[in-house]
C-alpha positions, 0 to 999 in steps of 0.5 A: 589793176589800171583804175582808169581802164576798168570801171563798174557801176552797181545800180540798186533800188530797194524802195519805190513810191508806187504802191504796185512795186513792192520794197525789195530786201535783196538789193542793198545786200547785192550792192555790198557783196558785188562791189567787194568781189568787183573792187578786189584787185585779184579778182575783178579790179574794177573801180566801183561806184554804187548808185542807191535808190536813184530817180529816173532822171538821176539814173539816166544821166549816171548811165549816160556818163558811165558810158561816155568819153571812154576809150578802146582800152576801157572795160566796163560793167554796169549791174541793175538790181531793181524791178523789171517792168513791161508796158503793153508793147512788151518794151522792157523798163528799169523801175526807179524810185519815182517810177509810175506803172501807169507812166512807164515812158516818162518815169522809168528807164527803157533797156533800149536806152542803155542798149543804145549807150553801150553801142554808142560807147568806144569802150572795148568791152561792156557787160550789163547784168540785169538782176531785175524783176516785175512784181508779185508774191508767190504762195511760198513766201519768196519775194519774186522779181520778174516780168512773165514776158520780158523779152530782154533779148528783144530789148538789146537787138540793136547790139547786134550791129557791133562789128570789127574784130574781137577787141570789142564786145558786148554782153547782157546777162539776165537773171531770168528767162522771159516766162520764169520768175526770179527770187531774191532768197528772202522769206517774206515777214522773216526775221532772218538776215537778208542775203543777196538774191539768188542770181547775185549770190551765184555771180558773187560766189562764182568770182570770189571762188574761182569755180566759175573758171570752168577751163582753168585758164585763170580767167573767168569769161561772161559765158563761164560766169553764166554756165556756173550761175545756171548750175548753182541756181538749178540747185537753189531754185529749178524754176530759174533759168538765166539768160545770156546774149553776147554781141560782137565777140566773134565766138570768143568768150569776154573776160570779166575777172581773174580766178583765185589760185585754186588747189586743184588736182594735177591733170593727167595725160591720156593713158594711151599717150602716157604708155608711149611716153614710157615706152622703151622705143625712141620711136614711140616716144617721138610720136608721143611728142607729136601729140604732146605739142599738140595739146600744148597748143590747145585751148585747154590749160589743165592738159596743157600743163601736164603736156609741158611738165611731161616735155620737161622730163623728156629734155633729159631722155637718153636719146638725143632725137627724142631730147631735141625734138622735146625742146623744139616742142617746148619753144613752140609755146613760148611768149612772144611780144610783137616788136622788141622795142615800145616808144612811149613818145615824149612825157612832161616831167611831173605829169601822170605820164604816158602808158601803152598796152602790150599783148602777149602772144602764143598758145592759151597756156603761154597767156594764162598766167602773166608776170611783169617786172621792170628794171627802172623805178620810173617804169611800171607794168602790170598785167590786164584782167582782160587776159594776154596783155600787160599795161607799161606805164612811164611816170616819175621820170627823174630828169629831162632827156632820153630814158630807157628801161626794159619789161620782163614778162614771165609765164608759164612757158617761159619769158619775154622781154621788151625794150621801153624809151621815152623822152622826158621834157620839162614842160609842154611846148618846150623846144626840146628835141623830140623823140627820134623816129630811129631810137638811139643806138644804145636803145637799138636791139642787138643784132639777132644771131645767124640761125643755125643751118642744118647740113642734109646729108644727101649730097655726100651720100650721092657723091659716094655712091656715084664715086663708088659706081665709077670705079665699077667700070675700071675694076671690071675692065677685060683689058686690065693692061689699059683700064686698071694697071695703065691707070696706076702707072701713068700720071692720070692714075695719080690724080684719079684713083687716090682722089676716087678712093679718098673722096669715097671715104670722106663723103661716107663720113660726112654723110653719116655725121650730117645725118646725125646732126653733128655740129663738127660738119659745120666747123670752117676747116671741114669746109675748106678741107672738103672744098680742096678735095672736091677741086682734086676730084674735078681735076682728076675728072678732067684728066680722065676726059683727056687721058682715057679713051671714051670710045670704050662704053666703060671709060666714058661711063666711068667719066660721066658718073665722075662728073656727077660725083663732082657735081654732088660734092659742088652741092655739098660745099654749097651747104657747108658754106651756109652752115658755118657759124656766124661771127657777131659783133657786140654793140658798142657804146651802149650806156648802162644807166638811164640817160 
């Protein structure tokens, strides 16, 4: 995890100077439990700070400092465990150690203060968790912590001004609704060990166990966490219903943590689809692959993994069409990383280095689990908890000059690689060459191979059909002395008939091979041989126009049909030319190490 990108502040207030606000036993336990799970690199990856029993002014300053001077790379989480109080106008205040209930405006922190700082912050994502309370004791002996009418949502209304893309988002989680109380689970006067409050206990449990990852995609979003906590609290205390408000996420969940690996039952395909996969008919299996590809591109990770495993099995199918289609479906889920080159610019030797974030694109299953490795010691890469991203950092460069390295990202569906270049200088302001806009020759990506073009079968099929049709009026002539035997005896017959018969056979063979997508039709010698045969047919067609008496309808028909066959053969020559394999030269002068 990158410590500079994920910050958490846990604020707990358990003692109060105002006698109207009873002391709370759960907040210190809330701080310990929440700090442990948020600071765990495998779960939250936050850099956690705890603020215990602050004064009103101290809390204002710390919260202001927490949201200030952030960048678009930051994810912030602010947790309050304290009393919640409202004034006569219904405004929600967060109580501090020195709060006076009769002077809330000057001795407590209004929720709108936190809201305005969230809105003004440049942080990419900001999440506030309010496990706050009013005051009062119920007959059950629980320490209650809620305002009977604390309108948390109304206090954060200005967060709806959040705009832009889903790169920014804000969320507020509250321990209870406006008309409910939130118990902290501690029995008044009991000697039993104090536990975290019901709400924070459920939050910690969902994050630590990974059970809050409801869709199984390896990330826990705020909406998933809220749903999990609701289900847990329904069993602990059915009279408490948490609330959630999400702003600026444009319908997408805001990730808050990673989900630990869980031993779950492997998902299975629907029975109807599984029956198609097992069908002896290749056509049924082809239909099944269409559905498998749709599942692979979907949002549910479990079914997508099952589809991926099934496609792996179909790669060895005895039908070449089925195996080829399964391979295409798998390729559609490969991860993608934008441009193949990442330029970090100039870095001063001995400094903290430069960093950037690369986004992994592809279906959700391709972004669910990321592993990043590098081929050099000065280049660091690690996945970001927010999901679908990898942070790349250049630090500890060995010497001045240009350096290059590569980052390889592995996912469930495949891997992708990006080249990284950086210019190391000895000190700030040094008259050293700047990193060129166009990277050196050894940093350029090798030329992409020419895509393999398939050869359509229809030009050859049309040519064979037209050549066969051209033979009908000649063979069915009433006067064989002119149409058939004269043609064989004369020079025109030596050009027309052999070319007619040979071309028909060749076009039939090429049509069948192209229909089966055979690689043989893309060979250069096939192109040159077919071009020579086409030239022979064009010459024979010209002789036919010159030698035959076109006043006879059958002769004219044969000549015109031969012309159509020549056009179809020219089209086939064009496709054979485009489908020739490309010859790519390997780049030269490319160094093997860092420079």
